[in-house]
C-alpha positions as CSV (number, residue, x, y, z in Angstrom):
1,X,-3.0,-74.9,162.6
2,X,-1.0,-73.6,159.7
3,X,-0.9,-74.2,156.0
4,X,2.4,-76.2,156.3
5,X,0.6,-78.8,158.4
6,X,-2.3,-78.9,156.0
7,X,0.1,-79.5,153.1
8,X,1.9,-82.2,155.0
9,X,1.4,-86.0,155.0
10,X,-0.3,-86.0,158.4
11,X,-1.9,-89.1,159.8
12,X,-5.5,-88.8,160.7
13,X,-8.6,-91.0,161.3
14,X,-12.4,-90.8,161.2
15,X,-13.9,-90.9,164.7
16,X,-17.1,-92.1,166.2
17,X,-17.5,-93.3,169.8
18,X,-17.4,-97.1,169.8
19,X,-21.1,-97.6,170.4
20,X,-22.4,-94.7,168.3
21,X,-23.9,-96.0,165.1
22,X,-24.2,-92.5,163.5
23,X,-23.5,-88.9,164.2
24,X,-26.9,-88.2,165.9
25,X,-26.0,-90.9,168.5
26,X,-22.5,-89.4,169.0
27,X,-24.2,-86.3,170.6
28,X,-27.2,-88.0,172.0
29,X,-25.0,-90.2,174.2
30,X,-22.1,-87.8,174.5
31,X,-19.6,-88.7,177.2
32,X,-16.7,-86.3,177.6
33,X,-14.6,-88.8,179.5
34,X,-15.0,-91.4,176.7
35,X,-14.0,-88.8,174.1
36,X,-10.9,-87.8,176.1
37,X,-9.9,-91.5,176.5
38,X,-10.3,-92.2,172.8
39,X,-8.4,-89.1,171.8
40,X,-5.6,-90.3,174.1
41,X,-5.4,-93.5,172.0
42,X,-5.1,-91.4,168.8
43,X,-2.3,-89.4,170.4
44,X,-0.5,-92.6,171.4
45,X,-0.7,-93.9,167.8
46,X,0.7,-90.7,166.3
47,X,-2.6,-89.7,164.9
48,X,-2.7,-85.9,164.7
49,X,-6.1,-85.2,163.1
50,X,-9.6,-86.6,163.4
51,X,-12.5,-86.2,161.0
52,X,-15.7,-86.0,163.0
53,X,-19.4,-85.6,162.0
54,X,-21.5,-83.0,163.7
55,X,-25.3,-83.3,163.7
56,X,-27.6,-80.7,162.3
57,X,-30.6,-82.4,164.0
58,X,-28.9,-82.3,167.4
59,X,-28.2,-78.6,166.8
60,X,-31.9,-78.1,165.9
61,X,-32.9,-79.9,169.1
62,X,-30.8,-77.6,171.3
63,X,-28.1,-75.3,169.9
64,X,-26.6,-74.6,173.3
65,X,-26.4,-78.2,174.3
66,X,-24.9,-79.2,170.9
67,X,-22.2,-76.5,171.1
68,X,-21.4,-77.3,174.7
69,X,-20.7,-80.9,173.6
70,X,-18.7,-79.9,170.6
71,X,-16.7,-77.4,172.7
72,X,-15.9,-80.3,175.1
73,X,-14.8,-82.4,172.2
74,X,-12.5,-79.7,170.9
75,X,-11.0,-79.2,174.4
76,X,-10.2,-83.0,174.5
77,X,-8.6,-82.7,171.1
78,X,-6.4,-79.8,172.2
79,X,-5.3,-81.8,175.3
80,X,-4.1,-84.6,173.1
81,X,-2.6,-82.5,170.4
82,X,-5.2,-83.6,167.8
83,X,-6.7,-81.2,165.3
84,X,-10.3,-81.7,164.1
85,X,-12.2,-81.6,160.8
86,X,-15.9,-81.3,161.6
87,X,-18.4,-82.4,159.0
88,X,-21.6,-80.4,158.9
89,X,-23.9,-82.6,156.7
90,X,-24.0,-86.2,155.6
91,X,-25.4,-87.6,152.3
92,X,-24.8,-91.3,153.1
93,X,-27.1,-93.7,154.9
94,X,-30.8,-94.2,155.6
95,X,-33.1,-91.3,155.3
96,X,-33.3,-89.3,158.5
97,X,-36.1,-90.1,160.9
98,X,-35.7,-90.1,164.7
99,X,-36.4,-93.8,164.6
100,X,-33.6,-94.5,162.2
101,X,-31.2,-92.1,164.0
102,X,-31.9,-93.7,167.4
103,X,-31.8,-97.3,166.2
104,X,-29.5,-99.4,168.4
105,X,-30.2,-102.8,166.9
106,X,-26.8,-104.4,166.2
107,X,-28.0,-105.7,162.9
108,X,-29.9,-102.7,161.5
109,X,-28.5,-99.5,163.2
110,X,-26.4,-97.6,160.6
111,X,-25.7,-94.1,159.5
112,X,-28.4,-91.6,158.6
113,X,-28.6,-88.7,156.1
114,X,-28.4,-85.3,157.6
115,X,-30.6,-83.5,156.7
116,X,-33.4,-85.7,155.3
117,X,-33.8,-86.2,151.6
118,X,-37.1,-84.2,151.8
119,X,-35.1,-81.2,153.0
120,X,-32.3,-81.6,150.5
121,X,-34.6,-81.8,147.6
122,X,-36.7,-78.8,148.5
123,X,-34.7,-75.5,148.6
124,X,-37.6,-73.8,150.4
125,X,-36.7,-75.9,153.4
126,X,-33.0,-75.0,153.5
127,X,-33.1,-72.0,155.7
128,X,-32.6,-73.9,159.0
129,X,-29.6,-75.6,157.5
130,X,-28.2,-72.3,156.3
131,X,-28.7,-70.9,159.8
132,X,-26.7,-73.9,161.3
133,X,-23.8,-73.2,158.8
134,X,-23.8,-69.5,159.8
135,X,-23.9,-70.3,163.5
136,X,-21.1,-72.8,163.2
137,X,-18.9,-70.5,161.1
138,X,-19.4,-67.6,163.4
139,X,-18.4,-69.8,166.4
140,X,-15.5,-71.8,164.9
141,X,-14.4,-70.1,161.7
142,X,-11.3,-68.8,163.3
143,X,-10.6,-71.7,165.7
144,X,-7.0,-72.9,165.5
145,X,-8.1,-76.4,166.7
146,X,-9.8,-77.0,163.4
147,X,-7.7,-78.2,160.4
148,X,-10.7,-77.6,158.1
149,X,-14.5,-77.5,158.0
150,X,-16.0,-80.1,155.7
151,X,-19.4,-78.7,154.7
152,X,-20.8,-82.1,153.5
153,X,-19.8,-85.7,153.1
154,X,-20.2,-87.3,149.6
155,X,-22.8,-85.1,147.9
156,X,-24.2,-87.1,145.0
157,X,-24.9,-85.4,141.7
158,X,-28.4,-86.2,140.4
159,X,-30.4,-86.3,143.6
160,X,-30.2,-82.7,144.5
161,X,-27.5,-82.7,147.1
162,X,-24.8,-81.1,145.1
163,X,-27.0,-78.1,144.8
164,X,-27.6,-78.3,148.5
165,X,-23.9,-78.6,149.2
166,X,-23.2,-75.6,147.0
167,X,-25.7,-73.5,148.8
168,X,-24.3,-74.5,152.2
169,X,-20.8,-73.9,151.0
170,X,-21.6,-70.4,149.7
171,X,-23.1,-69.5,153.1
172,X,-20.0,-70.9,154.8
173,X,-17.9,-68.8,152.5
174,X,-19.7,-65.6,153.5
175,X,-18.5,-66.1,157.1
176,X,-15.2,-67.8,156.4
177,X,-12.2,-66.6,158.4
178,X,-8.9,-68.6,158.8
179,X,-10.2,-72.2,158.8
180,X,-10.3,-73.6,155.2
181,X,-13.5,-75.1,153.7
182,X,-13.8,-78.5,152.0
183,X,-16.3,-81.1,150.7
184,X,-15.8,-84.9,151.3
185,X,-15.8,-85.9,147.6
186,X,-15.7,-89.5,146.5
187,X,-13.2,-88.6,143.7
188,X,-10.8,-85.8,143.0
189,X,-12.7,-85.0,139.8
190,X,-15.9,-84.2,141.9
191,X,-14.0,-81.4,143.6
192,X,-14.5,-79.5,140.3
193,X,-18.2,-79.1,141.2
194,X,-17.1,-76.7,143.9
195,X,-14.2,-74.8,142.2
196,X,-12.6,-72.1,144.3
197,X,-15.3,-72.4,147.0
198,X,-13.2,-75.1,148.5
199,X,-9.7,-74.6,149.9
200,X,-8.9,-78.3,150.4
201,X,-9.5,-81.2,148.0
202,X,-10.6,-84.5,149.4
203,X,-11.2,-88.0,147.9
204,X,-12.2,-91.4,149.2
205,X,-11.1,-95.0,148.3
206,X,-12.2,-97.4,151.1
207,X,-11.8,-100.8,149.4
208,X,-9.4,-100.8,146.4
209,X,-9.0,-104.1,144.7
210,X,-5.3,-103.7,143.7
211,X,-2.5,-101.8,145.2
212,X,-1.5,-100.6,141.7
213,X,-4.8,-98.9,141.1
214,X,-4.8,-97.4,144.5
215,X,-1.3,-96.0,144.0
216,X,-2.4,-94.4,140.7
217,X,-5.1,-92.5,142.5
218,X,-2.7,-91.4,145.1
219,X,-0.2,-90.3,142.5
220,X,-2.8,-88.4,140.6
221,X,-3.9,-86.7,143.8
222,X,-0.3,-85.7,144.5
223,X,-0.1,-84.2,141.0
224,X,-3.2,-82.2,141.7
225,X,-1.7,-80.9,144.9
226,X,1.5,-79.9,143.1
227,X,-0.3,-78.1,140.2
228,X,-3.0,-76.3,142.3
229,X,-1.0,-75.6,145.4
230,X,-4.0,-76.7,147.5
231,X,-3.9,-79.4,150.2
232,X,-5.2,-82.7,148.9
233,X,-6.3,-85.4,151.4
234,X,-7.5,-88.9,151.1
235,X,-10.1,-88.7,153.9
236,X,-11.4,-92.2,153.8
237,X,-9.4,-95.4,153.3
238,X,-9.6,-98.8,154.9
239,X,-8.1,-101.9,153.3
240,X,-7.3,-103.9,150.2
241,X,-10.0,-106.2,149.0
242,X,-8.8,-108.3,146.0
243,X,-12.1,-110.1,145.7
244,X,-14.0,-106.8,145.2
245,X,-15.1,-103.8,147.3
246,X,-18.1,-105.6,148.6
247,X,-20.7,-102.8,148.3
248,X,-24.2,-104.2,148.5
249,X,-22.9,-107.8,148.6
250,X,-24.6,-110.1,151.1
251,X,-21.6,-112.4,151.2
252,X,-17.9,-111.6,151.0
253,X,-14.8,-113.8,151.9
254,X,-14.4,-114.1,155.7
255,X,-10.9,-112.6,155.5
256,X,-12.3,-109.5,153.9
257,X,-14.6,-108.6,156.8
258,X,-12.0,-107.4,159.2
259,X,-9.7,-104.4,159.4
260,X,-6.4,-104.5,157.4
261,X,-5.0,-101.0,157.4
262,X,-1.5,-102.5,156.9
263,X,-2.4,-103.6,153.4
264,X,-2.4,-99.9,152.2
265,X,-0.7,-97.8,154.9
266,X,2.7,-97.8,153.3
267,X,1.2,-96.4,150.1
268,X,-0.8,-93.8,151.9
269,X,1.9,-92.6,154.2
270,X,4.5,-92.3,151.4
271,X,2.2,-90.4,149.1
272,X,2.8,-86.9,150.6
273,X,-0.9,-86.5,151.2
274,X,-2.8,-85.8,154.4
275,X,-5.0,-88.8,155.2
276,X,-7.8,-90.1,157.5
277,X,-8.4,-93.9,157.8
278,X,-11.7,-95.3,158.7
279,X,-11.8,-95.5,161.7
280,X,-10.2,-94.9,165.1
281,X,-12.4,-97.2,167.2
282,X,-13.3,-100.9,166.3
283,X,-17.0,-101.1,165.4
284,X,-19.4,-102.6,162.9
285,X,-19.6,-101.0,159.4
286,X,-21.1,-97.6,159.3
287,X,-23.0,-98.1,156.0
288,X,-26.0,-100.3,155.2
289,X,-24.2,-101.3,152.0
290,X,-21.5,-103.0,154.1
291,X,-23.2,-104.0,157.3
292,X,-25.1,-107.1,156.0
293,X,-21.9,-108.8,154.8
294,X,-20.3,-108.6,158.3
295,X,-17.8,-105.9,157.7
296,X,-16.3,-104.2,160.7
297,X,-13.4,-101.7,160.9
298,X,-11.2,-99.7,163.2
299,X,-8.0,-99.7,165.2
300,X,-8.7,-99.5,169.0
301,X,-11.0,-101.3,171.3
302,X,-12.6,-99.4,174.1
303,X,-10.0,-100.7,176.6
304,X,-7.1,-99.4,174.5
305,X,-6.2,-102.8,173.0
306,X,-6.0,-103.1,169.3
307,X,-7.6,-105.4,166.8
308,X,-4.5,-105.8,164.7
309,X,-0.9,-105.4,165.8
310,X,0.1,-105.1,162.1
311,X,-2.3,-102.2,161.7
312,X,-1.1,-100.5,164.8
313,X,2.5,-100.8,163.7
314,X,1.7,-99.6,160.2
315,X,0.1,-96.4,161.7
316,X,2.3,-95.7,164.7
317,X,5.6,-97.5,164.0
318,X,5.3,-99.0,167.5
319,X,4.2,-102.3,169.1
320,X,3.4,-101.2,172.7
321,X,-0.1,-102.5,172.8
322,X,-2.3,-105.5,173.8
323,X,-4.0,-107.3,170.9
324,X,-7.6,-108.5,170.9
325,X,-8.4,-109.9,167.4
326,X,-12.1,-110.0,167.9
327,X,-15.3,-108.0,167.5
328,X,-16.0,-105.5,170.2
329,X,-17.3,-107.3,173.3
330,X,-20.3,-104.9,173.7
331,X,-21.4,-105.7,170.1
332,X,-21.1,-109.4,170.8
333,X,-23.2,-109.0,173.9
334,X,-25.9,-107.0,172.1
335,X,-26.3,-109.7,169.5
336,X,-26.5,-112.4,172.2
337,X,-29.2,-110.4,174.0
338,X,-31.1,-110.0,170.7
339,X,-31.0,-113.7,170.1
340,X,-32.1,-114.5,173.6
341,X,-35.2,-112.2,173.1
342,X,-36.4,-113.9,170.0
């Protein structure tokens, strides 16, 4: 993977297996055949990069097993001409407990922090996390299948995790080889927290309320890329929501609950920025701040059909797919089973 690709307007997506509610479950229920199948869908759609969470807690449980699974994932990516940006730590979600991480309830299972807040807020507990960073960098720091290594997703200033992210980033920097380092920042401005410790700038804008405001962010990011000479990627985007982004809202308009990549794709793909939409597989919302209002997102169902032909065409430029404009069948069945058990 070379710098020309990183500076290009490549098309990427965030990836979780369809039935994994969080990163811990990705590796707990890891299925190499499923990963290979899903990556073939990405290749079919012209998606050349995937942003994928690792799991510190799965590494702690068994380093060898975790790395075997991640190696299998990278082998599948290589077979399908897809590069990978692994994410080492996650700020978003419920605080980490095994119960939260293993929750499979269709109404309550969501993402979890990694590591736990108790770890993040106590530097004397960071050594195992630093050891994970070192082990990961030693193993993959020169791996051409990686487009970058994202040390943490959305560190938030004020609760201690920017300090945590900086410590992890500095350790990663000690063992850095050819693969660039990054942080999954909410805004371009937050990249300033990390200065020259990061080689790639990222920002997120999942639910903009106007195309005009969204384009201004893309244009600003493009100017940052031009001035700094660094790659700039919008590593989370989903759809336009004119009624509001819907964070922590119990009720949103019915039409705002479903995927609509086509509402923003033309702006993203003409921006000159690398990008990752959320997400490759159709599934219920990842965050507890969106799940209660019924949000779901994604492009492909497990059988290779798509939720939206318009979205598929906006991403791939093709229309060679079957369309199923519905929630995933497995999710519907889980909810029916839950209702029957009440």
